[in-house]
C-alpha positions in Angstrom: 14.1 118.0 10.6 15.6 121.2 11.8 15.5 122.7 15.3 16.1 126.3 16.3 17.9 127.0 19.5 19.5 130.1 21.0 22.4 128.0 22.4 24.3 125.5 20.4 25.1 123.4 23.5 21.4 122.9 24.2 20.9 121.5 20.7 23.2 118.6 21.4 20.4 116.6 22.8 18.9 116.2 19.4 22.0 114.2 18.3 21.6 113.2 14.6 17.8 113.4 14.8 17.8 117.1 13.8 19.8 119.7 12.1 20.4 122.4 14.8 20.3 126.1 13.8 21.3 128.8 16.2 19.0 131.8 16.2 16.8 133.9 18.4 13.1 134.5 17.8 13.4 138.1 18.9 16.2 138.8 16.3 14.7 138.5 12.8 18.1 138.6 11.1 18.9 135.2 12.7 15.9 133.3 11.4 16.6 133.1 7.6 18.6 129.9 7.8 16.1 128.3 10.2 13.3 128.5 7.7 15.1 128.1 4.4 13.5 125.4 2.4 11.2 124.2 5.1 7.7 122.8 4.3 6.3 123.2 7.9 7.1 125.0 11.1 6.1 123.8 14.6 6.0 126.5 17.2 6.5 125.3 20.8 8.1 128.5 22.2 7.0 130.6 25.1 8.2 133.2 27.6 8.2 132.4 31.3 4.7 132.5 32.7 3.8 136.0 33.7 7.2 137.4 32.5 7.9 140.6 30.6 8.8 138.7 27.5 5.3 137.8 26.4 5.1 140.4 23.6 8.6 139.9 22.3 8.6 136.1 22.4 5.1 134.6 22.4 3.9 137.1 19.8 7.0 138.6 18.3 8.6 135.3 17.6 5.6 134.2 15.5 5.6 137.6 13.6 9.3 137.3 12.9 9.2 133.7 11.6 6.2 134.5 9.4 8.2 137.4 7.9 11.2 135.2 7.3 9.0 132.6 5.5 7.5 135.3 3.3 4.9 134.2 0.8 6.2 130.6 0.4 3.5 128.0 1.2 4.5 126.6 4.6 2.3 124.6 6.9 2.1 126.0 10.5 1.5 124.2 13.8 1.3 126.7 16.7 1.1 125.8 20.3 -0.5 128.4 22.6 -2.4 127.5 25.8 -5.8 126.5 27.1 -7.6 129.5 28.5 -6.0 131.8 25.9 -9.2 133.7 25.3 -10.3 134.1 28.9 -7.3 134.8 31.1 -6.9 138.5 30.0 -3.6 140.2 29.6 -1.7 137.1 30.8 -2.5 135.4 27.5 -3.4 138.2 25.1 -0.1 138.1 23.3 -0.5 134.4 22.7 -3.9 135.0 21.3 -2.5 137.8 19.0 0.1 135.3 17.7 -2.8 133.0 16.8 -4.4 135.9 14.9 -1.2 136.4 12.9 -1.2 132.8 11.9 -4.8 132.8 10.8 -4.2 136.0 8.8 -1.1 134.7 7.1 -2.8 132.6 4.5 -0.8 129.5 5.4 -2.5 126.3 6.2 -2.3 125.9 10.0 -3.3 124.1 13.1 -3.5 125.9 16.5 -3.2 123.6 19.5 -4.0 124.9 23.0 -2.8 122.3 25.5 -3.8 122.0 29.1 -1.2 121.9 31.9 1.9 120.1 30.9 2.7 116.7 32.6 0.1 117.1 35.3 -1.7 114.0 34.1 -1.6 110.7 36.0 -0.2 107.5 34.5 -3.6 106.3 33.4 -4.7 109.7 32.0 -3.7 109.5 28.4 -6.9 109.5 26.4 -6.8 112.6 24.3 -9.8 115.0 23.9 -9.9 117.9 21.4 -12.2 120.7 22.7 -13.3 123.9 21.0 -14.6 127.3 22.3 -11.9 127.7 25.0 -14.4 127.7 27.9 -12.0 126.5 30.7 -10.6 129.6 32.5 -9.6 128.4 36.0 -6.0 129.1 35.3 -5.0 125.9 37.0 -4.7 122.2 36.2 -8.5 122.1 36.7 -8.7 123.3 33.1 -7.2 120.1 31.9 -3.9 118.3 31.8 -1.8 116.5 29.1 1.7 115.1 28.7 4.3 117.0 26.8 5.0 113.9 24.7 1.3 113.9 23.6 1.4 117.6 22.8 4.4 116.9 20.5 2.6 114.0 18.9 -0.4 116.1 18.1 1.6 119.0 16.8 3.8 116.8 14.5 0.8 114.8 13.2 -1.1 118.0 12.4 1.3 119.3 9.8 0.7 116.3 7.5 -3.0 116.0 8.1 -5.5 117.6 5.7 -8.2 117.1 8.3 -6.3 119.3 10.8 -6.0 122.3 8.4 -7.4 125.6 9.6 -8.5 124.1 13.0 -8.1 125.5 16.5 -8.6 123.4 19.6 -7.8 122.8 23.2 -6.0 119.6 24.0 -6.5 117.6 27.3 -6.1 114.0 28.4 -8.6 112.1 30.4 -8.7 108.7 32.0 -8.0 105.9 29.5 -5.4 104.7 27.0 -3.8 106.9 24.4 -5.2 106.7 20.8 -3.0 105.5 18.1 -4.8 107.3 15.3 -5.5 111.0 15.6 -7.3 111.5 12.2 -10.8 110.9 13.7 -10.1 113.5 16.3 -8.9 116.1 13.7 -11.8 115.2 11.4 -14.5 115.8 14.1 -13.4 119.4 14.7 -15.0 122.4 13.1 -12.7 124.6 11.0 -12.1 128.3 11.7 -14.2 130.6 9.5 -12.4 131.8 6.4 -11.1 135.3 7.0 -11.7 135.2 10.8 -9.0 136.2 13.2 -10.3 134.0 16.0 -10.9 130.3 16.5 -14.3 128.8 15.8 -16.6 129.3 18.8 -14.1 131.7 20.5 -15.5 134.5 22.6 -15.5 137.8 20.8 -13.8 139.6 23.6 -10.6 141.1 22.1 -12.0 143.6 19.5 -9.6 144.4 16.7 -10.5 148.1 16.9 -9.2 148.2 20.5 -5.9 146.6 19.7 -2.6 148.6 19.8 -1.7 150.2 16.6 1.4 148.1 16.2 -0.6 144.9 16.3 -2.9 146.2 13.6 0.1 147.1 11.5 1.5 143.6 12.0 -1.7 142.0 10.8 -1.8 144.2 7.7 1.8 143.2 6.9 1.0 139.5 7.3 -2.1 139.8 5.1 -0.2 141.6 2.4 2.1 138.6 2.0 -0.7 136.1 1.8 
């Protein structure tokens, strides 16, 4: 396992569990070593909520890592957020990062978790939802523990049933499941060639996107 961090000291918490590579998602020249030889990439990055770094980090980080990978077959697990299709400009850059992954030709799983660590102790039973219909912009949309988000992301990269699937992740009352395969299997896959997740609202037309976004999509497609 390899972990990318901007600060070597912050990587000490991994101990011997992971090889720590120093780099920055906004600086493409620092990412080559991070992706060299990898078979899968798990994205859990994100700019501060409502900050000015949404384009450079949430979107640009995915674009830059995909460019560093090139045309090698690498499995992708991307974490975005519940409500990504319905909260407007606040989440549009996350949604655009999803589109880059779908256009890349890599096998992928896109996970849209609810609000981190807002669940109660007895609220661990995972539910995978599709269509992204919860847009309150608060924990009313759904909650889930960070440890369970990590479990789902890591499990997805070795699951054939999770390939090309996009879903929202929340936890309800009840015990945690030990086997995630039935949950992955029950999901509908994204349509081949589609930029959006299955059942997503068609409310971010490609023709209305900034020219730089369309250029990035063309570049990603050319490598697939």
